[in-house]
C-alpha positions as CSV (number, residue, x, y, z in Angstrom):
1,X,-107.0,-196.6,-121.7
2,X,-105.2,-193.3,-120.8
3,X,-107.7,-191.4,-123.1
4,X,-110.6,-192.9,-121.2
5,X,-109.1,-191.9,-117.9
6,X,-108.5,-188.3,-119.1
7,X,-112.1,-188.2,-120.4
8,X,-113.4,-189.3,-117.1
9,X,-111.4,-186.6,-115.3
10,X,-112.7,-183.7,-117.4
11,X,-116.3,-185.0,-117.4
12,X,-116.2,-185.5,-113.7
13,X,-114.9,-182.0,-113.2
14,X,-117.5,-180.5,-115.6
15,X,-120.2,-182.2,-113.5
16,X,-118.8,-180.6,-110.3
17,X,-118.8,-177.2,-112.1
18,X,-122.3,-177.8,-113.2
19,X,-123.5,-178.6,-109.7
20,X,-121.6,-175.6,-108.3
21,X,-123.2,-173.2,-110.8
22,X,-126.6,-174.7,-110.4
23,X,-126.4,-174.3,-106.6
24,X,-125.1,-170.8,-106.8
25,X,-127.9,-169.9,-109.2
26,X,-130.6,-171.3,-107.0
27,X,-129.0,-169.5,-104.0
28,X,-129.0,-166.2,-105.7
29,X,-132.5,-166.6,-106.9
30,X,-134.1,-167.7,-103.6
31,X,-131.9,-166.1,-101.0
32,X,-133.7,-163.0,-99.6
33,X,-131.7,-159.8,-100.3
34,X,-131.4,-159.1,-96.5
35,X,-129.0,-162.0,-96.2
36,X,-126.5,-160.6,-98.7
37,X,-124.9,-158.7,-95.8
38,X,-123.5,-162.1,-94.6
39,X,-121.6,-162.3,-97.9
40,X,-120.2,-158.8,-97.6
41,X,-122.8,-156.9,-99.6
42,X,-123.7,-154.1,-97.1
43,X,-127.0,-152.2,-97.5
44,X,-128.1,-154.4,-100.4
45,X,-131.9,-154.2,-100.7
46,X,-132.7,-154.7,-104.4
47,X,-133.0,-158.2,-105.7
48,X,-133.2,-157.8,-109.5
49,X,-129.5,-158.1,-110.2
50,X,-129.2,-160.8,-107.6
51,X,-131.9,-162.9,-109.4
52,X,-130.5,-162.0,-112.8
53,X,-127.1,-163.4,-111.6
54,X,-128.8,-166.5,-110.4
55,X,-130.5,-167.1,-113.8
56,X,-127.2,-166.5,-115.5
57,X,-125.6,-169.2,-113.3
58,X,-128.5,-171.6,-114.2
59,X,-127.9,-170.9,-117.9
60,X,-124.2,-171.5,-117.5
61,X,-124.9,-174.8,-115.7
62,X,-126.7,-175.9,-118.8
63,X,-123.6,-175.2,-120.8
64,X,-121.4,-177.1,-118.4
65,X,-123.9,-180.0,-118.5
66,X,-123.9,-180.1,-122.3
67,X,-120.1,-180.0,-122.4
68,X,-119.9,-182.9,-120.0
69,X,-122.5,-184.9,-121.8
70,X,-121.3,-184.3,-125.3
71,X,-117.6,-183.8,-124.7
72,X,-116.4,-185.1,-128.1
73,X,-119.0,-183.1,-130.0
74,X,-118.5,-179.8,-128.2
75,X,-114.9,-178.5,-128.2
76,X,-116.2,-175.1,-129.0
77,X,-118.3,-175.2,-125.8
78,X,-115.3,-176.1,-123.8
79,X,-113.5,-173.1,-125.2
80,X,-116.5,-171.0,-124.4
81,X,-116.4,-172.3,-120.8
82,X,-112.7,-171.4,-120.4
83,X,-113.4,-168.0,-121.9
84,X,-116.4,-167.3,-119.7
85,X,-114.7,-168.4,-116.5
86,X,-111.6,-166.4,-117.4
87,X,-113.7,-163.3,-118.1
88,X,-115.5,-163.7,-114.8
89,X,-112.1,-164.0,-113.1
90,X,-110.8,-160.7,-114.7
91,X,-114.1,-158.9,-114.0
92,X,-114.2,-160.0,-110.3
93,X,-110.6,-159.1,-109.7
94,X,-111.1,-155.6,-111.2
95,X,-114.3,-155.1,-109.3
96,X,-112.6,-156.1,-106.0
97,X,-109.6,-153.9,-106.4
98,X,-111.2,-150.9,-108.1
99,X,-114.8,-150.8,-107.0
100,X,-115.5,-152.5,-103.8
101,X,-113.3,-154.8,-101.7
102,X,-115.8,-157.5,-100.8
103,X,-114.1,-160.8,-99.7
104,X,-116.8,-162.9,-101.4
105,X,-116.0,-161.2,-104.7
106,X,-112.3,-162.1,-104.4
107,X,-113.1,-165.7,-103.4
108,X,-115.5,-165.9,-106.4
109,X,-112.7,-164.6,-108.6
110,X,-110.3,-167.2,-107.3
111,X,-112.9,-170.0,-107.8
112,X,-113.6,-168.9,-111.4
113,X,-110.0,-168.6,-112.2
114,X,-109.3,-172.0,-110.8
115,X,-112.2,-173.6,-112.7
116,X,-111.0,-172.0,-116.0
117,X,-107.5,-173.3,-115.4
118,X,-108.6,-176.8,-114.5
119,X,-110.9,-177.1,-117.5
120,X,-108.1,-175.9,-119.7
121,X,-105.6,-178.3,-118.4
122,X,-107.9,-181.3,-118.3
123,X,-109.2,-180.7,-121.8
124,X,-105.7,-180.3,-123.2
125,X,-104.7,-183.5,-121.4
126,X,-107.7,-185.3,-122.9
127,X,-106.8,-184.1,-126.4
128,X,-103.2,-185.2,-126.0
129,X,-104.3,-188.7,-124.8
130,X,-106.7,-189.0,-127.8
131,X,-103.8,-188.2,-130.2
132,X,-101.5,-190.7,-128.4
133,X,-104.1,-193.5,-128.7
134,X,-104.8,-192.8,-132.4
């Protein structure tokens, strides 16, 4: 019973991360570059890296979807998600403090760090509940 509840929590959260990444991906792909100034990216005119980032988010949303759908069969995918989100957090924090202090970059870092931590704790809770029920 507790294992089922823990499973529901992590699957539910992975679905939220999937939807978030999918929405960010579509936004990056279809948002005209001239609107990037509203997010703190001043004088941004090129769109290649913006679209590339959008495609990356769509690819990652597939990973989150697969992890949610095949949770028991994909512990390696869960570890990949935690690693990817943690690396994104570190990169974005470094970028914010050492390259360009854009608020959206810092907010994205906080979001990625939070998502990594929540997936980590929910997955560990799920594994513990499975052990207890065995």
